[in-house]
C-alpha positions in Angstrom: 78.1 174.6 104.5 74.4 175.5 105.4 73.7 179.0 104.9 70.0 178.9 105.5 68.1 179.9 108.7 65.5 177.7 109.1 63.9 178.3 112.4 65.0 180.6 115.8 64.3 180.0 119.4 65.4 182.7 122.3 65.6 180.5 126.1 62.8 181.9 128.3 65.2 181.8 131.5 69.1 182.4 129.7 70.8 184.5 127.4 70.5 181.4 124.7 69.0 181.5 121.6 68.8 178.4 119.5 69.5 178.3 115.6 68.3 175.7 113.0 70.2 175.7 109.5 70.1 174.6 106.1 71.4 173.9 102.9 69.9 176.1 99.5 69.3 172.5 97.8 66.7 170.0 98.4 68.9 168.0 100.6 67.7 167.4 104.1 70.8 168.0 106.3 71.4 170.8 108.1 72.6 171.0 111.6 71.2 172.8 114.9 73.4 175.3 117.3 72.7 177.3 119.8 74.4 180.6 120.6 75.3 183.1 123.4 73.9 186.2 123.1 76.4 188.5 125.0 79.2 186.8 122.8 77.3 186.5 119.7 79.6 182.9 119.9 78.5 179.0 119.1 78.0 177.1 122.5 77.2 174.1 121.6 76.7 172.1 118.2 74.0 169.8 118.8 74.0 166.1 118.2 71.4 164.8 115.6 71.6 160.9 115.0 71.0 159.0 113.3 72.3 161.5 110.4 72.7 165.2 110.6 69.4 166.3 109.5 67.6 169.5 109.0 65.6 170.9 112.2 62.2 172.5 110.3 60.9 173.1 114.2 61.8 174.4 117.8 60.6 175.4 120.7 61.3 175.7 124.4 59.5 174.3 127.7 58.6 176.9 129.8 61.3 177.1 131.8 64.3 176.4 129.3 65.4 173.0 130.3 64.0 170.9 127.6 63.9 171.9 124.1 61.7 169.7 120.9 62.7 169.7 117.5 61.2 168.2 114.5 63.4 166.9 111.5 63.2 166.5 108.0 64.0 162.9 108.5 60.7 162.5 110.7 61.9 162.4 113.8 61.2 164.2 117.1 64.4 165.1 118.9 64.3 166.1 122.3 67.5 168.2 124.4 68.0 168.5 127.9 69.5 172.3 127.9 71.4 171.9 130.8 73.6 169.3 129.7 73.3 170.0 125.7 72.4 166.7 125.0 69.7 164.7 124.0 67.7 162.8 126.3 65.0 161.2 124.2 64.1 160.6 120.3 61.2 158.8 117.9 60.1 158.5 114.2 57.3 160.1 114.5 56.1 161.1 110.7 56.3 159.1 107.7 57.0 162.5 106.0 59.9 165.2 107.5 58.5 167.0 110.9 56.2 170.7 110.7 55.4 171.4 113.3 56.3 171.0 117.5 54.4 172.0 120.5 54.5 171.5 124.4 51.2 170.7 125.6 50.1 173.1 128.4 51.2 170.8 131.0 54.1 170.2 129.4 53.2 166.3 129.6 52.6 165.7 125.6 53.5 166.9 122.3 51.5 167.7 119.9 53.3 167.3 116.5 52.4 167.6 112.9 54.2 166.2 109.7 53.9 166.8 105.7 52.1 163.3 105.7 49.0 164.9 106.4 48.6 164.0 110.1 48.5 165.6 113.7 49.7 163.6 116.3 49.8 163.9 120.4 52.3 162.3 122.4 53.1 161.0 125.8 56.1 162.1 127.6 55.5 159.3 130.3 55.5 156.5 127.7 57.5 157.4 124.9 56.1 156.9 121.3 52.5 156.2 122.3 50.2 158.0 121.0 47.2 159.5 122.7 45.2 160.8 119.6 46.2 161.2 115.7 44.4 163.3 113.2 44.3 162.4 109.9 43.8 165.3 107.7 43.8 164.1 104.2 44.0 167.4 102.2 46.9 169.0 104.2 49.4 165.8 102.8 52.5 167.4 101.3 51.9 170.7 103.4 54.1 172.3 105.7 51.4 172.6 108.6 51.7 174.7 111.4 49.5 175.1 114.7 49.0 176.5 117.9 47.4 176.0 121.3 44.6 178.0 123.2 46.1 178.8 126.9 44.1 175.7 128.3 45.3 172.8 125.8 42.1 172.2 124.6 42.4 173.4 120.9 44.2 174.4 118.3 44.7 176.7 115.2 46.5 174.4 112.4 47.2 176.5 108.8 45.7 175.1 105.9 45.9 175.1 101.9 42.9 177.1 101.9 41.5 180.6 102.6 41.4 179.9 106.4 42.5 178.9 109.7 40.9 176.1 111.6 40.3 175.3 115.2 39.8 172.0 116.3 39.0 170.5 119.8 42.0 168.5 120.7 40.4 165.2 121.6 38.3 165.1 118.3 39.4 165.7 114.9 35.8 168.0 114.0 36.6 171.3 113.2 35.5 173.9 115.7 35.5 177.2 113.9 37.1 178.3 110.7 39.2 181.8 110.6 38.9 183.5 107.5 39.0 187.0 105.5 41.8 185.4 103.5 42.7 184.9 99.3 44.8 182.4 99.7 46.2 179.8 101.8 47.3 180.2 105.4 51.0 179.1 106.0 51.4 180.5 109.4 49.5 180.9 113.1 49.6 182.1 116.7 47.0 182.4 119.1 47.0 184.8 122.0 44.9 183.3 124.7 43.9 185.8 127.5 43.0 188.3 124.7 41.0 185.6 122.6 42.2 186.6 119.7 44.5 184.5 116.9 46.8 185.9 114.5 46.8 184.0 110.6 49.3 185.0 108.0 48.7 184.1 104.2 50.3 183.9 100.9 48.1 187.0 99.7 50.6 188.7 101.8 48.4 189.4 104.5 48.2 189.3 108.5 44.8 189.1 109.8 44.2 189.8 113.7 40.9 187.7 114.7 39.3 188.7 117.8 37.0 185.3 118.8 33.6 186.6 119.9 31.9 183.2 121.0 33.8 180.4 122.6 35.6 178.1 120.5 33.5 175.0 121.9 30.6 176.2 120.1 29.9 174.5 116.9 30.8 175.7 113.7 
């Protein structure tokens, strides 16, 4: 029924991983399951209200007690992984959610959507927007983001040949990570070594060491 694997995540505290699956067609339906690594069997089929939508992106918090997900229906859902039950959810984007991340102190969620917006949400006041970036050139793109260790900056994919670093408190780009000849589709940030990973449609992965502080202007 759902032959395409969309996203995966290991639990940081248990022998479990979570798997999002979807269809091979343009339908935005899917299922979310947790699997026991020891027995290779399904432990939980998560409830995806109001409809069983495709989960595009998922991420555990630091101790594995919570799982945040972003769906093709524009919803963010958070699950209690002790009971494997939904604890909160809200409409976050006008189109599908493409990336979700916990902030470093886990008091906020940063989400990206195909509506061209990156939004920081409060976890103390559900649905409250703390910051919102409207990046028009990213509309209809499958945006991914990676946060630095302190949560003050984020690296974002782009339809151009470079990744872009933004300050979380502004929508102004701080630095670019270039060197590709095609759009950058996936990113990660190893903050302790001050290094960024960017992957592009030009079939290359680049490892970039940041020589200067990201707080310095372009």
